[in-house]
N, CA, C and O atoms as a Maestro MAE file, in Angstrom:
{
 s_m_m2io_version
 :::
 2.0.0
}

f_m_ct {
 s_m_title
 :::
 protein
 m_atom[352] {
  # First column is atom index #
  i_m_mmod_type
  r_m_x_coord
  r_m_y_coord
  r_m_z_coord
  i_m_residue_number
  s_m_chain_name
  s_m_pdb_residue_name
  s_m_pdb_atom_name
  i_m_atomic_number
  :::
  1 25 133.182 53.977 80.725 1 A "MET " " N  " 7
  2 3 132.044 53.604 80.488 1 A "MET " " CA " 6
  3 2 131.294 54.949 80.269 1 A "MET " " C  " 6
  4 15 131.028 55.631 81.258 1 A "MET " " O  " 8
  5 25 130.938 55.367 79.025 2 A "ALA " " N  " 7
  6 3 130.212 56.591 78.795 2 A "ALA " " CA " 6
  7 2 129.055 56.311 79.233 2 A "ALA " " C  " 6
  8 15 128.707 55.133 79.326 2 A "ALA " " O  " 8
  9 25 128.313 57.239 79.552 3 A "TRP " " N  " 7
  10 3 127.344 57.621 79.903 3 A "TRP " " CA " 6
  11 2 126.441 58.478 78.755 3 A "TRP " " C  " 6
  12 15 126.771 59.523 78.194 3 A "TRP " " O  " 8
  13 25 125.123 57.652 78.576 4 A "GLN " " N  " 7
  14 3 124.556 58.544 77.501 4 A "GLN " " CA " 6
  15 2 123.002 58.599 77.862 4 A "GLN " " C  " 6
  16 15 122.230 57.654 78.024 4 A "GLN " " O  " 8
  17 25 122.729 60.151 77.955 5 A "VAL " " N  " 7
  18 3 121.547 60.440 78.691 5 A "VAL " " CA " 6
  19 2 120.970 61.123 77.000 5 A "VAL " " C  " 6
  20 15 121.625 61.731 76.153 5 A "VAL " " O  " 8
  21 25 119.447 60.691 77.002 6 A "ALA " " N  " 7
  22 3 118.656 60.865 76.179 6 A "ALA " " CA " 6
  23 2 118.358 62.721 76.084 6 A "ALA " " C  " 6
  24 15 118.446 63.507 77.027 6 A "ALA " " O  " 8
  25 25 118.006 63.034 74.687 7 A "SER " " N  " 7
  26 3 117.993 64.776 75.112 7 A "SER " " CA " 6
  27 2 117.276 64.617 73.717 7 A "SER " " C  " 6
  28 15 117.115 63.681 72.935 7 A "SER " " O  " 8
  29 25 116.891 66.047 73.755 8 A "THR " " N  " 7
  30 3 115.673 66.592 72.459 8 A "THR " " CA " 6
  31 2 116.120 68.211 72.430 8 A "THR " " C  " 6
  32 15 115.994 69.095 73.277 8 A "THR " " O  " 8
  33 25 116.620 68.208 71.266 9 A "PRO " " N  " 7
  34 3 117.115 69.770 70.536 9 A "PRO " " CA " 6
  35 2 116.263 70.698 70.947 9 A "PRO " " C  " 6
  36 15 115.039 70.621 70.846 9 A "PRO " " O  " 8
  37 25 116.995 71.758 71.506 10 A "LEU " " N  " 7
  38 3 115.996 72.973 72.005 10 A "LEU " " CA " 6
  39 2 115.068 73.708 70.620 10 A "LEU " " C  " 6
  40 15 113.989 74.251 70.856 10 A "LEU " " O  " 8
  41 25 115.622 73.647 69.210 11 A "ALA " " N  " 7
  42 3 114.938 74.091 68.278 11 A "ALA " " CA " 6
  43 2 113.617 73.159 68.613 11 A "ALA " " C  " 6
  44 15 112.568 73.597 69.087 11 A "ALA " " O  " 8
  45 25 113.945 71.476 68.193 12 A "ASP " " N  " 7
  46 3 113.010 70.860 67.888 12 A "ASP " " CA " 6
  47 2 111.793 70.951 69.322 12 A "ASP " " C  " 6
  48 15 110.686 70.637 68.884 12 A "ASP " " O  " 8
  49 25 111.741 71.237 70.623 13 A "LEU " " N  " 7
  50 3 111.275 71.803 71.286 13 A "LEU " " CA " 6
  51 2 110.366 72.785 71.283 13 A "LEU " " C  " 6
  52 15 109.210 72.732 71.703 13 A "LEU " " O  " 8
  53 25 111.113 73.967 70.638 14 A "LEU " " N  " 7
  54 3 110.332 75.649 70.518 14 A "LEU " " CA " 6
  55 2 109.281 75.249 69.193 14 A "LEU " " C  " 6
  56 15 108.135 75.694 69.122 14 A "LEU " " O  " 8
  57 25 109.837 74.410 68.256 15 A "ARG " " N  " 7
  58 3 108.985 74.324 67.093 15 A "ARG " " CA " 6
  59 2 107.731 73.141 67.724 15 A "ARG " " C  " 6
  60 15 106.585 73.475 67.422 15 A "ARG " " O  " 8
  61 25 107.808 72.277 68.267 16 A "ASP " " N  " 7
  62 3 106.889 71.551 68.922 16 A "ASP " " CA " 6
  63 2 105.777 72.327 70.059 16 A "ASP " " C  " 6
  64 15 104.567 72.102 70.069 16 A "ASP " " O  " 8
  65 25 106.343 73.082 70.798 17 A "PHE " " N  " 7
  66 3 105.641 73.762 71.567 17 A "PHE " " CA " 6
  67 2 105.048 74.992 71.293 17 A "PHE " " C  " 6
  68 15 104.362 75.638 72.085 17 A "PHE " " O  " 8
  69 25 105.412 75.383 69.828 18 A "ALA " " N  " 7
  70 3 105.367 77.034 69.592 18 A "ALA " " CA " 6
  71 2 103.839 76.953 69.943 18 A "ALA " " C  " 6
  72 15 103.011 76.048 69.840 18 A "ALA " " O  " 8
  73 25 103.785 78.219 70.389 19 A "GLY " " N  " 7
  74 3 101.907 78.755 70.934 19 A "GLY " " CA " 6
  75 2 101.355 78.364 71.905 19 A "GLY " " C  " 6
  76 15 100.483 78.994 72.504 19 A "GLY " " O  " 8
  77 25 101.933 76.865 72.314 20 A "GLU " " N  " 7
  78 3 101.140 76.453 74.086 20 A "GLU " " CA " 6
  79 2 101.173 77.090 75.047 20 A "GLU " " C  " 6
  80 15 102.321 77.474 75.271 20 A "GLU " " O  " 8
  81 25 100.544 77.376 75.681 21 A "ALA " " N  " 7
  82 3 100.550 78.107 76.979 21 A "ALA " " CA " 6
  83 2 101.383 77.424 78.118 21 A "ALA " " C  " 6
  84 15 101.622 76.218 78.052 21 A "ALA " " O  " 8
  85 25 101.771 78.100 79.037 22 A "MET " " N  " 7
  86 3 102.606 77.286 80.093 22 A "MET " " CA " 6
  87 2 101.850 76.672 80.770 22 A "MET " " C  " 6
  88 15 100.665 76.963 80.936 22 A "MET " " O  " 8
  89 25 102.462 75.692 81.274 23 A "PRO " " N  " 7
  90 3 101.560 75.081 82.430 23 A "PRO " " CA " 6
  91 2 101.709 75.843 83.705 23 A "PRO " " C  " 6
  92 15 102.600 76.655 83.957 23 A "PRO " " O  " 8
  93 25 100.501 75.395 84.651 24 A "GLU " " N  " 7
  94 3 100.406 76.199 85.855 24 A "GLU " " CA " 6
  95 2 101.243 75.354 86.680 24 A "GLU " " C  " 6
  96 15 101.358 74.128 86.674 24 A "GLU " " O  " 8
  97 25 101.857 76.317 87.457 25 A "VAL " " N  " 7
  98 3 103.014 75.455 88.599 25 A "VAL " " CA " 6
  99 2 103.161 76.077 89.630 25 A "VAL " " C  " 6
  100 15 103.359 77.274 89.837 25 A "VAL " " O  " 8
  101 25 103.035 75.042 90.421 26 A "GLN " " N  " 7
  102 3 102.592 75.186 92.101 26 A "GLN " " CA " 6
  103 2 104.090 75.824 92.695 26 A "GLN " " C  " 6
  104 15 104.952 75.248 92.032 26 A "GLN " " O  " 8
  105 25 104.569 76.497 93.386 27 A "MET " " N  " 7
  106 3 105.901 76.804 93.700 27 A "MET " " CA " 6
  107 2 105.401 77.211 95.404 27 A "MET " " C  " 6
  108 15 104.276 77.596 95.724 27 A "MET " " O  " 8
  109 25 106.422 77.028 96.213 28 A "GLN " " N  " 7
  110 3 106.533 77.918 97.701 28 A "GLN " " CA " 6
  111 2 107.432 78.283 97.727 28 A "GLN " " C  " 6
  112 15 108.332 77.757 97.073 28 A "GLN " " O  " 8
  113 25 107.629 79.328 98.468 29 A "PRO " " N  " 7
  114 3 108.918 80.574 98.892 29 A "PRO " " CA " 6
  115 2 110.458 79.440 98.893 29 A "PRO " " C  " 6
  116 15 111.432 79.744 98.203 29 A "PRO " " O  " 8
  117 25 110.447 78.490 99.541 30 A "ASP " " N  " 7
  118 3 111.234 77.909 100.154 30 A "ASP " " CA " 6
  119 2 111.391 76.883 99.106 30 A "ASP " " C  " 6
  120 15 112.053 75.942 99.546 30 A "ASP " " O  " 8
  121 25 111.122 76.763 98.207 31 A "ASP " " N  " 7
  122 3 111.390 75.784 96.801 31 A "ASP " " CA " 6
  123 2 112.587 76.293 96.105 31 A "ASP " " C  " 6
  124 15 112.773 77.480 95.840 31 A "ASP " " O  " 8
  125 25 113.772 74.853 95.692 32 A "HIS " " N  " 7
  126 3 114.791 75.539 95.097 32 A "HIS " " CA " 6
  127 2 114.238 76.039 93.533 32 A "HIS " " C  " 6
  128 15 113.414 75.500 92.794 32 A "HIS " " O  " 8
  129 25 115.056 77.311 93.350 33 A "ALA " " N  " 7
  130 3 114.789 78.137 92.246 33 A "ALA " " CA " 6
  131 2 116.215 77.850 91.150 33 A "ALA " " C  " 6
  132 15 116.213 77.749 89.923 33 A "ALA " " O  " 8
  133 25 117.223 77.782 91.997 34 A "THR " " N  " 7
  134 3 118.681 77.830 91.277 34 A "THR " " CA " 6
  135 2 119.605 76.787 91.488 34 A "THR " " C  " 6
  136 15 119.532 76.215 92.576 34 A "THR " " O  " 8
  137 25 120.456 76.417 90.683 35 A "ILE " " N  " 7
  138 3 121.942 75.662 91.384 35 A "ILE " " CA " 6
  139 2 122.733 76.212 90.956 35 A "ILE " " C  " 6
  140 15 122.793 76.415 89.744 35 A "ILE " " O  " 8
  141 25 123.681 76.676 91.868 36 A "MET " " N  " 7
  142 3 125.017 77.579 91.338 36 A "MET " " CA " 6
  143 2 126.048 76.274 91.572 36 A "MET " " C  " 6
  144 15 126.136 75.744 92.679 36 A "MET " " O  " 8
  145 25 126.840 75.800 90.379 37 A "TYR " " N  " 7
  146 3 127.810 74.719 90.879 37 A "TYR " " CA " 6
  147 2 129.486 75.518 90.820 37 A "TYR " " C  " 6
  148 15 130.068 76.227 89.998 37 A "TYR " " O  " 8
  149 25 129.823 74.941 92.174 38 A "THR " " N  " 7
  150 3 131.224 75.297 92.286 38 A "THR " " CA " 6
  151 2 132.433 74.878 91.504 38 A "THR " " C  " 6
  152 15 132.441 73.882 90.780 38 A "THR " " O  " 8
  153 25 133.165 75.453 91.632 39 A "SER " " N  " 7
  154 3 134.762 74.663 91.107 39 A "SER " " CA " 6
  155 2 135.360 73.670 91.430 39 A "SER " " C  " 6
  156 15 136.100 72.962 90.747 39 A "SER " " O  " 8
  157 25 134.968 73.549 92.823 40 A "GLY " " N  " 7
  158 3 135.525 72.311 93.446 40 A "GLY " " CA " 6
  159 2 136.855 72.712 94.148 40 A "GLY " " C  " 6
  160 15 137.662 71.977 94.718 40 A "GLY " " O  " 8
  161 25 136.882 73.960 93.981 41 A "SER " " N  " 7
  162 3 138.628 74.317 94.448 41 A "SER " " CA " 6
  163 2 139.078 73.672 96.177 41 A "SER " " C  " 6
  164 15 140.136 73.256 96.648 41 A "SER " " O  " 8
  165 25 138.012 73.811 96.615 42 A "THR " " N  " 7
  166 3 138.385 73.087 98.213 42 A "THR " " CA " 6
  167 2 137.947 71.554 98.153 42 A "THR " " C  " 6
  168 15 137.820 70.898 99.187 42 A "THR " " O  " 8
  169 25 137.779 71.151 97.191 43 A "GLY " " N  " 7
  170 3 137.297 69.805 97.513 43 A "GLY " " CA " 6
  171 2 136.650 69.228 96.345 43 A "GLY " " C  " 6
  172 15 137.032 69.861 95.360 43 A "GLY " " O  " 8
  173 25 135.897 68.373 96.044 44 A "HIS " " N  " 7
  174 3 134.822 67.764 95.205 44 A "HIS " " CA " 6
  175 2 133.955 69.084 94.618 44 A "HIS " " C  " 6
  176 15 133.606 69.895 95.476 44 A "HIS " " O  " 8
  177 25 133.730 69.251 93.775 45 A "PRO " " N  " 7
  178 3 132.758 70.134 92.737 45 A "PRO " " CA " 6
  179 2 131.251 69.925 93.452 45 A "PRO " " C  " 6
  180 15 130.994 68.817 93.923 45 A "PRO " " O  " 8
  181 25 130.475 70.772 93.509 46 A "LYS " " N  " 7
  182 3 128.979 70.853 94.571 46 A "LYS " " CA " 6
  183 2 128.349 71.919 93.779 46 A "LYS " " C  " 6
  184 15 128.845 72.817 93.099 46 A "LYS " " O  " 8
  185 25 126.928 71.540 94.079 47 A "GLY " " N  " 7
  186 3 126.045 72.344 93.637 47 A "GLY " " CA " 6
  187 2 125.717 73.308 94.704 47 A "GLY " " C  " 6
  188 15 125.778 72.678 95.759 47 A "GLY " " O  " 8
  189 25 125.373 74.631 94.951 48 A "ALA " " N  " 7
  190 3 124.605 75.202 96.073 48 A "ALA " " CA " 6
  191 2 123.427 75.783 95.420 48 A "ALA " " C  " 6
  192 15 123.347 76.462 94.397 48 A "ALA " " O  " 8
  193 25 122.296 75.257 96.452 49 A "LEU " " N  " 7
  194 3 120.742 75.398 95.998 49 A "LEU " " CA " 6
  195 2 120.433 76.684 96.535 49 A "LEU " " C  " 6
  196 15 120.836 76.954 97.667 49 A "LEU " " O  " 8
  197 25 119.715 77.588 95.821 50 A "SER " " N  " 7
  198 3 119.289 78.986 96.354 50 A "SER " " CA " 6
  199 2 117.457 78.993 95.836 50 A "SER " " C  " 6
  200 15 117.019 78.824 94.698 50 A "SER " " O  " 8
  201 25 116.552 79.291 97.331 51 A "SER " " N  " 7
  202 3 115.321 79.234 96.982 51 A "SER " " CA " 6
  203 2 114.779 80.757 96.477 51 A "SER " " C  " 6
  204 15 115.263 81.885 96.561 51 A "SER " " O  " 8
  205 25 113.617 80.249 95.952 52 A "HIS " " N  " 7
  206 3 112.871 81.622 95.689 52 A "HIS " " CA " 6
  207 2 112.824 83.015 96.635 52 A "HIS " " C  " 6
  208 15 112.966 84.195 96.316 52 A "HIS " " O  " 8
  209 25 112.563 82.374 97.934 53 A "ARG " " N  " 7
  210 3 112.676 83.465 98.759 53 A "ARG " " CA " 6
  211 2 114.229 84.089 99.303 53 A "ARG " " C  " 6
  212 15 114.346 85.165 99.890 53 A "ARG " " O  " 8
  213 25 115.169 83.323 99.027 54 A "GLY " " N  " 7
  214 3 116.527 83.702 99.114 54 A "GLY " " CA " 6
  215 2 117.001 84.631 98.289 54 A "GLY " " C  " 6
  216 15 117.631 85.616 98.672 54 A "GLY " " O  " 8
  217 25 116.582 84.233 96.493 55 A "ILE " " N  " 7
  218 3 116.409 85.017 95.473 55 A "ILE " " CA " 6
  219 2 116.062 86.652 95.991 55 A "ILE " " C  " 6
  220 15 116.937 87.462 96.297 55 A "ILE " " O  " 8
  221 25 114.614 86.917 96.010 56 A "LEU " " N  " 7
  222 3 114.160 87.718 96.501 56 A "LEU " " CA " 6
  223 2 114.936 88.659 97.870 56 A "LEU " " C  " 6
  224 15 115.249 89.818 98.144 56 A "LEU " " O  " 8
  225 25 114.963 87.818 98.229 57 A "SER " " N  " 7
  226 3 115.915 88.822 99.852 57 A "SER " " CA " 6
  227 2 116.917 89.352 99.335 57 A "SER " " C  " 6
  228 15 117.031 90.562 99.530 57 A "SER " " O  " 8
  229 25 117.939 88.687 98.541 58 A "ALA " " N  " 7
  230 3 119.492 89.441 97.979 58 A "ALA " " CA " 6
  231 2 118.791 90.131 97.083 58 A "ALA " " C  " 6
  232 15 119.698 90.921 96.823 58 A "ALA " " O  " 8
  233 25 117.710 90.560 96.236 59 A "LEU " " N  " 7
  234 3 117.529 91.316 95.198 59 A "LEU " " CA " 6
  235 2 116.645 92.820 96.135 59 A "LEU " " C  " 6
  236 15 116.712 94.000 95.790 59 A "LEU " " O  " 8
  237 25 115.985 92.333 97.177 60 A "TYR " " N  " 7
  238 3 115.457 93.422 98.392 60 A "TYR " " CA " 6
  239 2 116.587 93.771 98.944 60 A "TYR " " C  " 6
  240 15 116.518 94.964 99.241 60 A "TYR " " O  " 8
  241 25 117.708 93.263 99.259 61 A "SER " " N  " 7
  242 3 118.528 94.140 100.175 61 A "SER " " CA " 6
  243 2 119.478 94.463 99.043 61 A "SER " " C  " 6
  244 15 120.406 95.010 99.639 61 A "SER " " O  " 8
  245 25 119.706 94.450 98.100 62 A "TRP " " N  " 7
  246 3 120.520 95.056 97.069 62 A "TRP " " CA " 6
  247 2 120.015 96.450 96.803 62 A "TRP " " C  " 6
  248 15 120.723 97.457 96.781 62 A "TRP " " O  " 8
  249 25 118.513 96.393 96.574 63 A "MET " " N  " 7
  250 3 117.459 97.759 96.158 63 A "MET " " CA " 6
  251 2 117.746 98.512 97.680 63 A "MET " " C  " 6
  252 15 118.209 99.633 97.471 63 A "MET " " O  " 8
  253 25 117.634 98.277 98.873 64 A "LEU " " N  " 7
  254 3 117.381 99.127 99.880 64 A "LEU " " CA " 6
  255 2 119.269 99.583 100.305 64 A "LEU " " C  " 6
  256 15 119.513 100.567 101.002 64 A "LEU " " O  " 8
  257 25 120.486 98.601 99.694 65 A "MET " " N  " 7
  258 3 121.475 99.080 99.857 65 A "MET " " CA " 6
  259 2 121.836 100.370 98.614 65 A "MET " " C  " 6
  260 15 122.897 100.995 98.607 65 A "MET " " O  " 8
  261 25 120.899 100.544 97.786 66 A "GLY " " N  " 7
  262 3 121.274 101.253 96.423 66 A "GLY " " CA " 6
  263 2 121.983 100.886 95.547 66 A "GLY " " C  " 6
  264 15 122.319 101.693 94.680 66 A "GLY " " O  " 8
  265 25 122.469 99.419 95.508 67 A "ARG " " N  " 7
  266 3 123.172 98.403 94.637 67 A "ARG " " CA " 6
  267 2 122.198 97.700 93.769 67 A "ARG " " C  " 6
  268 15 122.176 96.477 93.901 67 A "ARG " " O  " 8
  269 25 121.161 98.378 92.665 68 A "PRO " " N  " 7
  270 3 120.478 96.922 92.180 68 A "PRO " " CA " 6
  271 2 121.773 96.558 91.343 68 A "PRO " " C  " 6
  272 15 122.898 97.059 91.322 68 A "PRO " " O  " 8
  273 25 121.190 95.486 90.650 69 A "PRO " " N  " 7
  274 3 122.019 94.477 89.979 69 A "PRO " " CA " 6
  275 2 122.191 94.948 88.463 69 A "PRO " " C  " 6
  276 15 121.165 95.353 87.918 69 A "PRO " " O  " 8
  277 25 123.068 94.942 87.912 70 A "LYS " " N  " 7
  278 3 123.128 95.279 86.411 70 A "LYS " " CA " 6
  279 2 122.141 94.997 85.638 70 A "LYS " " C  " 6
  280 15 122.145 95.913 84.816 70 A "LYS " " O  " 8
  281 25 121.207 94.223 85.366 71 A "TRP " " N  " 7
  282 3 120.482 94.048 84.532 71 A "TRP " " CA " 6
  283 2 119.069 94.790 84.899 71 A "TRP " " C  " 6
  284 15 118.268 95.271 84.097 71 A "TRP " " O  " 8
  285 25 118.970 94.750 86.470 72 A "LEU " " N  " 7
  286 3 117.556 95.448 87.031 72 A "LEU " " CA " 6
  287 2 118.299 97.098 86.686 72 A "LEU " " C  " 6
  288 15 117.294 97.708 86.321 72 A "LEU " " O  " 8
  289 25 119.056 97.753 86.635 73 A "ARG " " N  " 7
  290 3 119.574 98.946 86.368 73 A "ARG " " CA " 6
  291 2 118.823 99.174 84.727 73 A "ARG " " C  " 6
  292 15 117.926 99.951 84.400 73 A "ARG " " O  " 8
  293 25 119.389 98.433 84.115 74 A "GLU " " N  " 7
  294 3 119.030 98.384 82.649 74 A "GLU " " CA " 6
  295 2 117.851 98.271 82.651 74 A "GLU " " C  " 6
  296 15 117.424 99.390 82.364 74 A "GLU " " O  " 8
  297 25 116.986 97.564 82.807 75 A "MET " " N  " 7
  298 3 115.596 97.583 83.089 75 A "MET " " CA " 6
  299 2 114.725 98.811 83.403 75 A "MET " " C  " 6
  300 15 113.914 99.351 82.650 75 A "MET " " O  " 8
  301 25 115.057 99.148 84.680 76 A "GLN " " N  " 7
  302 3 114.840 100.359 85.102 76 A "GLN " " CA " 6
  303 2 114.631 101.624 84.214 76 A "GLN " " C  " 6
  304 15 113.663 102.367 84.049 76 A "GLN " " O  " 8
  305 25 116.001 101.593 83.661 77 A "ARG " " N  " 7
  306 3 116.832 102.548 82.207 77 A "ARG " " CA " 6
  307 2 115.565 102.780 81.171 77 A "ARG " " C  " 6
  308 15 114.860 103.738 80.851 77 A "ARG " " O  " 8
  309 25 115.659 101.396 80.826 78 A "THR " " N  " 7
  310 3 114.692 101.384 79.271 78 A "THR " " CA " 6
  311 2 113.400 101.093 79.222 78 A "THR " " C  " 6
  312 15 112.752 101.017 78.178 78 A "THR " " O  " 8
  313 25 112.867 100.878 80.606 79 A "LYS " " N  " 7
  314 3 111.280 100.490 80.322 79 A "LYS " " CA " 6
  315 2 110.872 101.055 81.789 79 A "LYS " " C  " 6
  316 15 109.670 100.960 82.035 79 A "LYS " " O  " 8
  317 25 111.575 101.550 82.664 80 A "GLY " " N  " 7
  318 3 110.909 102.658 83.699 80 A "GLY " " CA " 6
  319 2 110.080 101.301 84.924 80 A "GLY " " C  " 6
  320 15 109.098 101.363 85.665 80 A "GLY " " O  " 8
  321 25 110.862 100.437 84.682 81 A "THR " " N  " 7
  322 3 110.316 99.361 85.632 81 A "THR " " CA " 6
  323 2 110.423 99.725 87.105 81 A "THR " " C  " 6
  324 15 111.473 100.330 87.319 81 A "THR " " O  " 8
  325 25 109.751 99.570 88.076 82 A "VAL " " N  " 7
  326 3 109.908 99.984 89.633 82 A "VAL " " CA " 6
  327 2 109.806 98.678 90.476 82 A "VAL " " C  " 6
  328 15 108.836 97.949 90.682 82 A "VAL " " O  " 8
  329 25 111.429 98.580 91.013 83 A "PHE " " N  " 7
  330 3 111.622 97.730 92.067 83 A "PHE " " CA " 6
  331 2 111.739 98.059 93.429 83 A "PHE " " C  " 6
  332 15 112.727 98.792 93.400 83 A "PHE " " O  " 8
  333 25 111.419 98.007 94.475 84 A "PRO " " N  " 7
  334 3 110.547 97.075 94.435 84 A "PRO " " CA " 6
  335 2 109.005 97.231 93.811 84 A "PRO " " C  " 6
  336 15 108.687 98.420 93.774 84 A "PRO " " O  " 8
  337 25 107.993 96.357 93.326 85 A "PRO " " N  " 7
  338 3 106.874 96.602 92.694 85 A "PRO " " CA " 6
  339 2 106.048 97.513 93.782 85 A "PRO " " C  " 6
  340 15 105.845 97.115 94.929 85 A "PRO " " O  " 8
  341 25 105.594 98.788 93.285 86 A "ARG " " N  " 7
  342 3 104.675 99.519 93.907 86 A "ARG " " CA " 6
  343 2 103.493 98.705 94.621 86 A "ARG " " C  " 6
  344 15 102.887 97.872 93.946 86 A "ARG " " O  " 8
  345 25 103.125 98.926 96.028 87 A "GLY " " N  " 7
  346 3 102.239 98.439 96.602 87 A "GLY " " CA " 6
  347 2 102.830 97.191 97.539 87 A "GLY " " C  " 6
  348 15 102.212 96.567 98.401 87 A "GLY " " O  " 8
  349 25 104.026 97.038 97.168 88 A "CYS " " N  " 7
  350 3 104.889 95.943 98.290 88 A "CYS " " CA " 6
  351 2 104.893 95.813 99.267 88 A "CYS " " C  " 6
  352 15 105.615 94.954 99.773 88 A "CYS " " O  " 8
  :::
 }
 m_bond[351] {
  # First column is bond index #
  i_m_from
  i_m_to
  i_m_order
  :::
  1 1 2 1
  2 2 3 1
  3 3 4 2
  4 3 5 1
  5 5 6 1
  6 6 7 1
  7 7 8 2
  8 7 9 1
  9 9 10 1
  10 10 11 1
  11 11 12 2
  12 11 13 1
  13 13 14 1
  14 14 15 1
  15 15 16 2
  16 15 17 1
  17 17 18 1
  18 18 19 1
  19 19 20 2
  20 19 21 1
  21 21 22 1
  22 22 23 1
  23 23 24 2
  24 23 25 1
  25 25 26 1
  26 26 27 1
  27 27 28 2
  28 27 29 1
  29 29 30 1
  30 30 31 1
  31 31 32 2
  32 31 33 1
  33 33 34 1
  34 34 35 1
  35 35 36 2
  36 35 37 1
  37 37 38 1
  38 38 39 1
  39 39 40 2
  40 39 41 1
  41 41 42 1
  42 42 43 1
  43 43 44 2
  44 43 45 1
  45 45 46 1
  46 46 47 1
  47 47 48 2
  48 47 49 1
  49 49 50 1
  50 50 51 1
  51 51 52 2
  52 51 53 1
  53 53 54 1
  54 54 55 1
  55 55 56 2
  56 55 57 1
  57 57 58 1
  58 58 59 1
  59 59 60 2
  60 59 61 1
  61 61 62 1
  62 62 63 1
  63 63 64 2
  64 63 65 1
  65 65 66 1
  66 66 67 1
  67 67 68 2
  68 67 69 1
  69 69 70 1
  70 70 71 1
  71 71 72 2
  72 71 73 1
  73 73 74 1
  74 74 75 1
  75 75 76 2
  76 75 77 1
  77 77 78 1
  78 78 79 1
  79 79 80 2
  80 79 81 1
  81 81 82 1
  82 82 83 1
  83 83 84 2
  84 83 85 1
  85 85 86 1
  86 86 87 1
  87 87 88 2
  88 87 89 1
  89 89 90 1
  90 90 91 1
  91 91 92 2
  92 91 93 1
  93 93 94 1
  94 94 95 1
  95 95 96 2
  96 95 97 1
  97 97 98 1
  98 98 99 1
  99 99 100 2
  100 99 101 1
  101 101 102 1
  102 102 103 1
  103 103 104 2
  104 103 105 1
  105 105 106 1
  106 106 107 1
  107 107 108 2
  108 107 109 1
  109 109 110 1
  110 110 111 1
  111 111 112 2
  112 111 113 1
  113 113 114 1
  114 114 115 1
  115 115 116 2
  116 115 117 1
  117 117 118 1
  118 118 119 1
  119 119 120 2
  120 119 121 1
  121 121 122 1
  122 122 123 1
  123 123 124 2
  124 123 125 1
  125 125 126 1
  126 126 127 1
  127 127 128 2
  128 127 129 1
  129 129 130 1
  130 130 131 1
  131 131 132 2
  132 131 133 1
  133 133 134 1
  134 134 135 1
  135 135 136 2
  136 135 137 1
  137 137 138 1
  138 138 139 1
  139 139 140 2
  140 139 141 1
  141 141 142 1
  142 142 143 1
  143 143 144 2
  144 143 145 1
  145 145 146 1
  146 146 147 1
  147 147 148 2
  148 147 149 1
  149 149 150 1
  150 150 151 1
  151 151 152 2
  152 151 153 1
  153 153 154 1
  154 154 155 1
  155 155 156 2
  156 155 157 1
  157 157 158 1
  158 158 159 1
  159 159 160 2
  160 159 161 1
  161 161 162 1
  162 162 163 1
  163 163 164 2
  164 163 165 1
  165 165 166 1
  166 166 167 1
  167 167 168 2
  168 167 169 1
  169 169 170 1
  170 170 171 1
  171 171 172 2
  172 171 173 1
  173 173 174 1
  174 174 175 1
  175 175 176 2
  176 175 177 1
  177 177 178 1
  178 178 179 1
  179 179 180 2
  180 179 181 1
  181 181 182 1
  182 182 183 1
  183 183 184 2
  184 183 185 1
  185 185 186 1
  186 186 187 1
  187 187 188 2
  188 187 189 1
  189 189 190 1
  190 190 191 1
  191 191 192 2
  192 191 193 1
  193 193 194 1
  194 194 195 1
  195 195 196 2
  196 195 197 1
  197 197 198 1
  198 198 199 1
  199 199 200 2
  200 199 201 1
  201 201 202 1
  202 202 203 1
  203 203 204 2
  204 203 205 1
  205 205 206 1
  206 206 207 1
  207 207 208 2
  208 207 209 1
  209 209 210 1
  210 210 211 1
  211 211 212 2
  212 211 213 1
  213 213 214 1
  214 214 215 1
  215 215 216 2
  216 215 217 1
  217 217 218 1
  218 218 219 1
  219 219 220 2
  220 219 221 1
  221 221 222 1
  222 222 223 1
  223 223 224 2
  224 223 225 1
  225 225 226 1
  226 226 227 1
  227 227 228 2
  228 227 229 1
  229 229 230 1
  230 230 231 1
  231 231 232 2
  232 231 233 1
  233 233 234 1
  234 234 235 1
  235 235 236 2
  236 235 237 1
  237 237 238 1
  238 238 239 1
  239 239 240 2
  240 239 241 1
  241 241 242 1
  242 242 243 1
  243 243 244 2
  244 243 245 1
  245 245 246 1
  246 246 247 1
  247 247 248 2
  248 247 249 1
  249 249 250 1
  250 250 251 1
  251 251 252 2
  252 251 253 1
  253 253 254 1
  254 254 255 1
  255 255 256 2
  256 255 257 1
  257 257 258 1
  258 258 259 1
  259 259 260 2
  260 259 261 1
  261 261 262 1
  262 262 263 1
  263 263 264 2
  264 263 265 1
  265 265 266 1
  266 266 267 1
  267 267 268 2
  268 267 269 1
  269 269 270 1
  270 270 271 1
  271 271 272 2
  272 271 273 1
  273 273 274 1
  274 274 275 1
  275 275 276 2
  276 275 277 1
  277 277 278 1
  278 278 279 1
  279 279 280 2
  280 279 281 1
  281 281 282 1
  282 282 283 1
  283 283 284 2
  284 283 285 1
  285 285 286 1
  286 286 287 1
  287 287 288 2
  288 287 289 1
  289 289 290 1
  290 290 291 1
  291 291 292 2
  292 291 293 1
  293 293 294 1
  294 294 295 1
  295 295 296 2
  296 295 297 1
  297 297 298 1
  298 298 299 1
  299 299 300 2
  300 299 301 1
  301 301 302 1
  302 302 303 1
  303 303 304 2
  304 303 305 1
  305 305 306 1
  306 306 307 1
  307 307 308 2
  308 307 309 1
  309 309 310 1
  310 310 311 1
  311 311 312 2
  312 311 313 1
  313 313 314 1
  314 314 315 1
  315 315 316 2
  316 315 317 1
  317 317 318 1
  318 318 319 1
  319 319 320 2
  320 319 321 1
  321 321 322 1
  322 322 323 1
  323 323 324 2
  324 323 325 1
  325 325 326 1
  326 326 327 1
  327 327 328 2
  328 327 329 1
  329 329 330 1
  330 330 331 1
  331 331 332 2
  332 331 333 1
  333 333 334 1
  334 334 335 1
  335 335 336 2
  336 335 337 1
  337 337 338 1
  338 338 339 1
  339 339 340 2
  340 339 341 1
  341 341 342 1
  342 342 343 1
  343 343 344 2
  344 343 345 1
  345 345 346 1
  346 346 347 1
  347 347 348 2
  348 347 349 1
  349 349 350 1
  350 350 351 1
  351 351 352 2
  :::
 }
}
């Protein structure tokens, strides 16, 4: 039995909502921010959840160790972005 899921092409959404303001979203530090899917090499494939707090904690740890991720190094180089932000 094939599953069918309703979908809307991204191009249609971009066209339909062009110029619209993003909605206000309330979030908490421990709310889920990402899902990373594993290949299931040790069993069944599964998703690992990361919270906003966990992601920021990892970024700050990399910065304190002197190893910012590549995308952040590039942003610092090209835009002069400071991480962590001053005043934090």
